[in-house]
C-alpha positions in Angstrom: -1.2 -19.9 -1.0 -0.8 -20.1 2.5 -1.6 -18.1 5.8 1.3 -17.2 7.7 1.7 -14.6 11.2 4.9 -12.5 11.0 6.0 -11.6 14.7 7.8 -7.5 13.8 9.4 -5.7 16.4 11.7 -2.5 16.8 13.3 -0.7 19.3 15.8 1.8 17.8 14.9 4.8 16.0 12.0 5.7 14.7 10.0 2.5 15.9 7.1 3.1 14.3 8.1 3.6 10.8 10.4 0.8 11.1 7.8 -1.5 11.5 5.6 0.5 9.0 8.5 0.3 6.2 8.7 -3.0 6.9 4.9 -4.2 6.5 5.4 -1.6 3.0 8.1 -3.7 2.1 6.4 -7.1 3.0 3.3 -6.6 1.1 5.4 -5.5 -2.0 7.2 -8.6 -1.8 6.3 -11.6 -4.5 4.3 -14.0 -3.4 3.6 -12.3 -0.1 0.1 -10.8 0.4 -0.7 -8.6 4.1 -3.8 -9.1 5.1 -3.8 -7.8 8.6 -1.3 -5.9 11.3 -2.2 -6.1 14.9 -2.2 -3.2 17.1 1.0 -2.5 17.8 2.4 -2.8 21.5 5.2 -0.9 23.7 7.1 -4.0 25.8 10.2 -4.1 27.4 13.4 -6.0 26.0 13.1 -9.6 27.3 17.0 -10.7 27.6 19.7 -9.0 26.1 21.6 -6.1 27.3 20.1 -2.8 28.7 18.2 -1.0 25.9 14.9 1.0 25.4 11.8 -1.0 24.9 10.2 -2.2 22.0 7.3 -1.5 19.6 6.1 -5.4 18.9 3.0 -6.9 16.8 1.8 -9.2 14.7 1.3 -9.6 10.7 -0.7 -11.8 9.4 0.0 -13.0 5.1 -0.5 -15.3 2.5 2.0 -16.6 0.7 2.9 -18.6 -2.1 6.6 -18.7 -1.0 8.4 -22.2 1.0 9.1 -21.4 4.2 13.2 -20.8 3.8 12.4 -18.5 1.1 10.0 -16.2 2.9 12.8 -16.4 5.7 15.2 -14.9 3.0 12.9 -12.5 2.5 12.5 -11.4 5.9 16.1 -11.1 6.2 16.6 -9.0 3.3 13.9 -6.6 4.8 15.6 -6.4 8.1 19.0 -5.7 6.2 17.5 -3.2 4.0 16.2 -1.4 6.9 19.8 -1.7 9.1 19.4 -4.6 11.2 22.7 -5.0 12.5 23.3 -8.8 14.2 26.0 -8.1 16.6 25.0 -9.3 20.1 22.4 -11.7 20.6 19.2 -10.4 21.6 20.5 -6.9 21.1 18.8 -3.8 19.8 17.5 -3.4 16.2 15.2 -1.5 14.0 13.6 -4.4 12.8 12.6 -8.3 13.7 10.8 -10.1 11.6 10.1 -13.5 13.0 8.3 -16.4 11.4 5.7 -17.6 14.2 3.7 -19.9 11.9 3.6 -21.1 8.7 0.4 -22.7 8.1 0.4 -26.2 9.6 3.9 -26.5 8.6 6.5 -27.2 11.2 10.3 -26.6 10.2 13.4 -27.4 11.8 16.6 -26.5 10.3 19.8 -24.7 11.6 18.4 -21.3 10.4 14.7 -21.4 11.1 12.2 -23.5 13.0 8.6 -22.9 12.7 6.5 -22.8 15.0 8.5 -20.2 16.8 10.4 -22.0 19.7 9.5 -18.6 22.2 6.0 -18.1 21.1 4.7 -19.2 24.7 7.7 -16.9 26.2 6.2 -13.5 24.5 2.9 -12.2 25.8 3.4 -9.4 23.3 3.4 -12.4 20.6 0.3 -14.2 21.7 -1.5 -11.1 22.6 -1.4 -9.9 18.6 -2.0 -13.5 17.9 -5.5 -13.9 19.7 -6.3 -10.3 18.3 -5.7 -11.6 14.7 -7.9 -15.4 16.2 -4.9 -17.0 16.0 -4.3 -18.2 19.6 
């Protein structure tokens, strides 16, 4: 098992309900065990078009999935919760990003780990610090 950190965010609809359901679905994913969740922070959007404020947090999991398989599972959860990928950095029902995957580094067209914008997102750093990662 590898310990991973997943960024979670939502700025459409019932934001907290989307986050809660994403955590539930992640926890029911074969090969994934949700360990802890940081506090949820309300934040202003970074980049993209004018849009509503986000709720953001960090989820700590253990998994025996490979990074690309975890990425696919996260994408499936996003799709199930109604995420539509239209404009870059646009509003979304749910956003799930792999921040860290143990000590592994991944750099493919679909996935970069550690997440390249961790240090640009104070809410991510705050959640990671809360969970003892940063």
